[in-house]
Structures are given as structure tokens and as C-alpha cells.
C-alpha positions as CSV (number, residue, x, y, z in Angstrom):
1,M,74.3,117.5,78.9
2,C,76.9,117.9,76.2
3,G,79.7,115.5,75.2
4,N,80.0,112.1,76.6
5,E,77.3,112.6,79.2
6,N,74.6,112.4,76.5
7,I,75.1,108.7,75.9
8,G,74.0,107.7,79.4
9,I,77.3,106.1,80.5
10,N,78.3,106.2,84.1
11,S,82.0,106.8,84.2
12,D,82.2,105.5,87.8
13,A,82.5,101.8,87.1
14,V,81.0,99.7,89.9
15,P,83.1,96.8,91.2
16,I,80.4,94.2,90.8
17,P,77.0,94.0,89.0
18,L,75.2,94.8,92.2
19,D,71.6,94.2,91.3
20,R,72.0,90.6,90.1
21,L,74.4,89.5,92.9
22,Y,72.2,91.0,95.6
23,R,69.2,89.1,94.2
24,L,71.4,85.9,94.2
25,Y,72.3,86.4,97.8
26,W,68.7,86.6,99.0
27,R,67.7,83.6,96.9
28,V,70.4,81.5,98.6
29,A,69.4,82.8,102.0
30,L,65.8,81.8,101.3
31,V,66.9,78.3,100.3
32,L,68.3,78.0,103.9
33,V,65.0,78.9,105.6
34,P,63.7,75.3,105.7
35,S,66.8,74.2,107.6
36,M,65.7,76.6,110.4
37,I,63.0,74.2,111.5
38,P,65.2,71.2,112.6
39,A,67.7,73.7,114.0
40,L,65.1,75.3,116.3
41,Y,63.7,71.9,117.3
42,F,67.0,70.0,118.0
43,G,69.4,72.8,118.7
44,G,70.6,74.1,122.1
45,W,70.1,77.7,123.2
46,A,73.0,79.1,121.1
47,L,71.9,77.4,117.8
48,R,68.3,78.6,118.5
49,V,69.5,82.1,119.1
50,A,71.6,82.0,115.9
51,T,68.8,80.5,113.9
52,A,66.2,83.0,115.2
53,S,68.6,85.9,114.5
54,F,69.1,84.6,110.9
55,G,65.4,84.4,110.3
56,L,64.4,87.7,112.1
57,S,67.1,89.7,110.4
58,M,66.1,88.3,107.1
59,A,62.4,89.3,107.8
60,A,63.6,92.8,108.7
61,L,66.1,93.3,105.9
62,F,64.5,91.6,103.0
63,P,61.9,94.4,102.5
64,L,64.8,96.9,102.5
65,R,66.9,95.0,99.9
66,R,66.1,97.5,97.2
67,R,66.5,100.7,99.3
68,I,69.8,99.7,101.0
69,P,70.9,96.7,99.0
70,R,74.6,96.5,100.0
71,L,74.0,97.4,103.6
72,S,71.2,94.9,104.0
73,V,73.3,92.1,102.6
74,L,76.4,92.9,104.7
75,I,74.3,93.1,107.9
76,H,72.6,89.8,107.3
77,A,75.7,88.0,106.2
78,G,77.8,89.5,109.0
79,L,75.3,88.4,111.6
80,A,75.1,84.9,110.3
81,Y,78.9,84.7,110.1
82,S,79.6,86.1,113.6
83,T,77.0,83.7,115.3
84,A,78.6,80.7,113.4
85,I,82.1,81.7,114.7
86,I,80.9,82.1,118.2
87,E,79.1,78.8,118.2
88,L,82.4,77.1,117.3
89,I,83.8,78.0,120.8
90,L,80.7,77.2,122.9
91,P,80.1,73.9,124.7
92,A,78.5,71.3,122.6
93,S,75.4,71.3,124.8
94,A,74.8,75.0,123.8
95,V,74.8,74.1,120.1
96,I,73.2,70.7,119.6
97,T,73.1,67.5,121.7
98,V,71.7,64.9,119.2
99,L,74.9,64.9,117.2
100,P,78.6,64.7,118.3
101,P,80.7,67.8,117.7
102,S,82.8,65.9,115.1
103,E,79.6,65.9,112.9
104,W,78.2,69.4,113.4
105,Q,81.4,71.5,113.8
106,P,82.6,70.9,110.1
107,A,79.1,71.9,108.9
108,L,79.3,75.1,111.1
109,A,82.8,75.8,109.7
110,I,81.5,75.5,106.2
111,F,78.6,77.9,107.0
112,A,81.1,80.4,108.4
113,T,83.4,80.0,105.3
114,I,80.4,80.8,103.1
115,G,79.6,83.7,105.3
116,I,83.1,85.3,105.0
117,Y,83.1,84.6,101.3
118,S,79.9,86.6,101.0
119,L,81.2,89.4,103.1
120,A,84.4,89.6,101.0
121,M,82.6,89.5,97.7
122,Y,80.0,92.1,98.7
123,G,82.1,94.2,101.0
124,G,85.6,94.0,99.6
125,L,89.0,93.7,101.3
126,P,88.3,95.9,104.3
127,V,85.2,93.9,105.3
128,A,87.0,90.6,104.7
129,A,90.0,91.7,106.8
130,I,87.8,92.8,109.7
131,S,85.8,89.5,109.5
132,F,88.9,87.4,109.5
133,A,90.5,89.4,112.3
134,A,87.3,88.9,114.4
135,A,87.5,85.1,113.8
136,L,91.1,85.1,114.7
137,V,90.4,86.7,118.0
138,I,87.4,84.5,118.9
139,L,89.2,81.2,117.9
140,S,92.6,82.1,119.3
141,S,92.0,80.4,122.7
142,H,92.4,77.1,120.9
143,F,94.5,78.2,118.0
144,L,96.0,74.9,117.0
145,A,92.7,73.1,117.2
146,N,91.0,75.8,115.2
147,L,93.8,76.2,112.7
148,P,92.0,74.2,109.9
149,I,88.9,76.5,110.4
150,L,91.0,79.6,110.2
151,I,92.7,78.3,107.0
152,A,89.3,77.6,105.5
153,L,88.1,81.1,106.5
154,A,91.2,82.7,104.9
155,L,90.6,80.8,101.7
156,G,86.9,81.7,101.7
157,A,87.8,85.4,102.1
158,A,90.5,85.2,99.4
159,A,88.0,83.5,97.0
160,G,85.4,86.2,97.7
161,I,87.9,89.0,97.0
162,A,89.1,87.2,93.8
163,V,85.6,86.8,92.5
164,R,84.8,90.4,93.3
165,A,88.0,91.6,91.4
166,A,87.2,89.3,88.4
167,I,83.6,90.5,88.2
168,G,84.9,94.1,88.5
169,E,87.2,93.6,85.5
170,L,84.4,92.1,83.5
171,V,82.2,95.1,84.3
172,E,84.9,97.6,83.4
173,S,85.4,95.7,80.1
174,R,81.7,95.8,79.4
175,D,81.5,99.5,80.1
176,L,84.5,100.2,77.9
177,L,83.0,98.3,75.0
178,R,79.7,100.0,75.5
179,R,81.4,103.4,75.6
180,H,83.2,102.6,72.3
181,A,80.0,101.4,70.7
182,L,78.2,104.6,71.6
183,T,80.9,107.2,71.1
184,D,82.4,108.9,68.0
185,P,86.1,108.3,68.3
186,L,87.2,111.7,66.9
187,T,85.0,114.1,68.8
188,E,84.1,111.8,71.7
189,L,80.4,112.8,71.2
190,G,77.7,110.3,71.1
191,N,77.2,108.5,67.8
192,R,74.1,107.6,65.8
193,R,73.4,104.6,68.1
194,A,73.7,106.7,71.2
195,M,71.3,109.2,69.7
196,E,68.7,106.5,69.0
197,N,68.8,105.6,72.7
198,E,68.6,109.2,73.9
199,Y,65.9,110.1,71.5
200,L,63.4,107.8,73.2
201,R,64.4,109.1,76.6
202,Y,64.1,112.7,75.6
203,R,60.7,112.1,73.9
204,A,59.4,110.4,77.0
205,T,60.7,113.3,79.2
206,A,59.1,115.9,76.9
207,K,55.7,114.2,77.1
208,R,56.0,113.7,80.9
209,R,56.9,117.3,81.5
210,S,54.6,118.7,78.7
211,V,57.4,120.6,77.1
212,S,58.6,120.9,73.5
213,M,61.3,118.7,72.0
214,F,63.4,119.9,69.1
215,L,65.8,118.0,66.8
216,S,68.5,120.0,65.0
217,L,70.7,118.8,62.2
218,W,74.0,120.6,61.4
219,D,76.0,120.1,58.3
220,L,79.5,121.7,57.7
221,D,79.4,123.4,54.3
222,N,83.0,123.2,53.3
223,L,84.5,120.1,54.9
224,K,85.1,118.3,51.6
225,Q,87.0,121.3,50.2
226,I,89.1,121.5,53.4
227,N,89.9,117.8,53.2
228,D,90.8,118.1,49.5
229,V,92.9,121.3,49.7
230,E,94.3,121.3,53.2
231,G,94.2,117.6,54.1
232,H,92.3,115.4,56.4
233,V,94.2,116.5,59.5
234,Q,92.8,120.0,59.0
235,G,89.4,118.5,58.3
236,D,89.5,116.6,61.6
237,A,90.5,119.8,63.3
238,T,87.5,121.6,61.8
239,L,85.2,118.8,63.0
240,L,86.7,119.1,66.5
241,N,86.4,122.9,66.4
242,F,82.7,122.7,65.5
243,A,82.0,120.1,68.1
244,G,83.5,122.4,70.7
245,V,81.3,125.3,69.4
246,L,78.2,123.3,69.8
247,Q,79.1,122.2,73.2
248,S,79.9,125.7,74.3
249,V,76.8,127.3,72.8
250,L,74.1,124.7,73.7
251,R,72.4,124.5,77.1
252,Q,73.5,122.1,79.8
253,N,70.6,119.7,79.1
254,D,71.0,119.6,75.3
255,A,72.5,116.5,73.8
256,V,75.0,116.6,71.0
257,F,75.9,113.8,68.6
258,R,78.0,113.3,65.5
259,I,76.0,111.0,63.3
260,G,78.0,111.2,60.0
261,G,81.1,112.5,58.4
262,D,80.2,116.2,58.6
263,E,76.7,115.9,60.3
264,F,75.9,116.7,63.9
265,C,72.6,116.2,65.5
266,C,71.3,117.8,68.8
267,L,68.3,117.2,71.0
268,H,66.7,120.1,72.8
269,L,64.0,120.3,75.5
270,G,61.8,123.3,76.2
271,L,62.7,125.5,73.2
272,S,60.2,127.8,71.5
273,D,62.4,127.8,68.3
274,G,66.0,127.4,67.3
275,A,66.7,130.9,66.0
276,S,68.8,132.0,69.0
277,I,70.9,128.9,69.0
278,I,71.5,129.1,65.2
279,D,72.5,132.8,65.6
280,R,75.0,132.0,68.4
281,V,76.5,129.1,66.5
282,R,76.9,131.0,63.3
283,R,78.6,134.0,65.0
284,I,81.5,131.6,65.9
285,F,81.2,129.1,63.0
286,P,79.4,130.7,59.9
287,S,79.9,127.9,57.4
288,V,77.3,125.5,58.6
289,S,73.8,124.7,57.4
290,V,71.1,123.7,59.9
291,G,67.5,122.3,60.1
292,F,65.4,122.7,63.2
293,R,62.2,120.7,63.8
294,E,59.8,120.1,66.7
295,C,59.6,116.4,67.0
296,A,58.0,115.3,70.3
297,N,55.3,113.4,68.4
298,L,57.6,111.9,65.7
299,T,59.6,108.8,65.5
300,L,63.4,109.3,65.0
301,N,63.3,108.3,61.4
302,D,60.5,110.7,60.6
303,A,62.1,113.5,62.5
304,L,65.4,112.9,60.7
305,L,63.8,112.9,57.3
306,Q,62.0,116.2,57.9
307,V,65.0,118.0,59.6
308,D,67.3,116.8,56.8
309,K,65.0,118.4,54.2
310,L,65.0,121.6,56.3
311,M,68.8,121.6,56.5
312,Y,69.2,121.2,52.7
313,D,66.6,124.0,52.2
314,D,68.8,126.2,54.4
315,K,71.9,125.2,52.5
316,R,70.2,126.2,49.2
317,R,69.1,129.5,50.5
318,R,72.5,130.3,51.8
319,H,74.6,129.2,48.8
320,G,72.3,130.1,45.9
321,R,69.6,128.2,44.1
322,N,71.9,127.1,41.2
323,E,74.5,125.6,43.4
324,G,71.9,124.3,45.7
325,D,70.1,122.4,43.0
326,Q,73.1,120.2,42.6
327,L,72.9,119.2,46.3
328,T,71.0,116.0,46.9
329,P,70.1,114.9,50.4
């Protein structure tokens, strides 16, 4: 995986940080479980059915919360919301008889508002629109009397959509900052920090699959001369050219990074040696020195120290011992 893919960033930004918000939903739902006892004891048939459906659907969906997190939340919240709306149009005797409607209807309206807020936040505008349209149809028989409830539901849906949008913007900003922190701005390859992250992942993969892992370090031989003679614009063009060469030559699962001014580093899984890669790169870009080292059992710092020495040994061999002796790693 060459280029930006090697830094482990998902370019498809999710609208909300799903894992945490899904856990929050189920925690809130669990807090409501104790209220089921008085509802089952004092409620009429409709409240008992709604309470039982709330508890049974939670029992069925809670174990599935990790496999189908969004769907499980939407089903549970949708069921709770719809039963609350239906209860608002039923006779008082079907809901609860120990309290007058003036006391339990506002509580039921609040519960429905929380429900549509949850549906809007987790499901977005389409789910919010369908939920409000359903309430509008159900409550339309007594439209004026139910107008305050409909206004509360509309506000709840709007709040859920607004919170969803705000969280989405925060997530996008976080991903953008993360991408900038892990990406070289010129070549758009991963930087040194990105390589540190990927090195651990590659090493774990190598051990798990029992395959080799190589680290290669590439150093452009004449970049300083190009910058001094032709200017930094041409130097940048040379860096971009070499980055493109590496990406075109290396395999799909190789990771490419720019870790310094003229230094590039690559991670390779399953190689026997680096001779074929070196040959293909130098056919296109001859003026580069390289060190290759198997490193599955080394820390990144140790691997870099060893591959750096190999790279400078290669530079000395290619450019002559006298010139090479002046080169210090």
C-alpha cells in the first residue's frame, strides 16, 4: 500500500464517532430499566406492551450491539419512539389509571422527544423526517391539541440533526489534523511518525504470518547539488519524481515514507532480499543509495541504525572510497 494509504487513515470520514455514541445510547437505555417495574405493575395494557417491547428488544439487540451497532440502536430507539407516540392517542385507561393524563402525557411526550432526538442523531435527516412524518400522521386526529407535542418532536429532531452535524465536523477536523500530522506535505507520503506507527503493525503481521520483514532506506545522491545549482523548485521536483518511482516499483503491500530531506524509507513483507527492487528502482533513478535489512526481530531504532550504515556503505562503494570517507552518517 503505497502513498497515503500507508499511514492508516480512512479517507471516508464518518459523520459521528460511532463507537462511543453507541455505548452511550445503551448505557442510557440501561438506566431506564428500573422504571419498567412500576410501569408493568401500574400500567394499562398499552403501557405494559410498550414496556415489555422496550425490555425484550433490548435483551435481543444488546448482544448484537457490536455486530450491527447502528441498526440495533435504530431498531430499539424506533420501537420505543413509536410506542410512545401511539400511547399518546390511546384512552387513558390503556396507559395508566393511577395518574391523570395531565401528569403522564407530558412525561410520555418527553420520552418521545428523546426518542426522535436519538433517531435523528444516529440515523440522520432521512430517519428524522420519517419519524416526524409518522408522528404527524398518528397525532393529526387531534392536531391542535397535539401541536405542542409536535413542536417538541420537531425541536428534538432538529437538535439531533444539529448535534450529529457538529460532531461530524469535529471528526473531520480531527481526521484532517491527524492526516497533516502523519503526512509529508510535499510528496504526500507518510512521514517519520507515520512510519513509527506502521512499523509496529508490520512487525506484528510478519510474526503472525511467519514471513520476513525488510526495512529499506533510500538516499538521493545529488539533491544538495541540484538545490544549489538548479534551485529548490527543481530539488522538490526531483523528490516528487523519486517518490513516484518508489510507488510505481514497489509492491501493493509495501509502505513508503519520506523521513527526512532526501531520505525515504520503505517496509516490505515477504521478501527474500532487496536485490530485485534495487535493480528496478535504479533502472529508472540511478542516483540513489540504499540499504536493505531484515528487521522482524528489531526495534525501529535498531533497524534504522543498521540500515543507515548499510546505506552509507553502499554510497561509498558507488562513489569511491576517497569521496565516501568524507560522508558521515
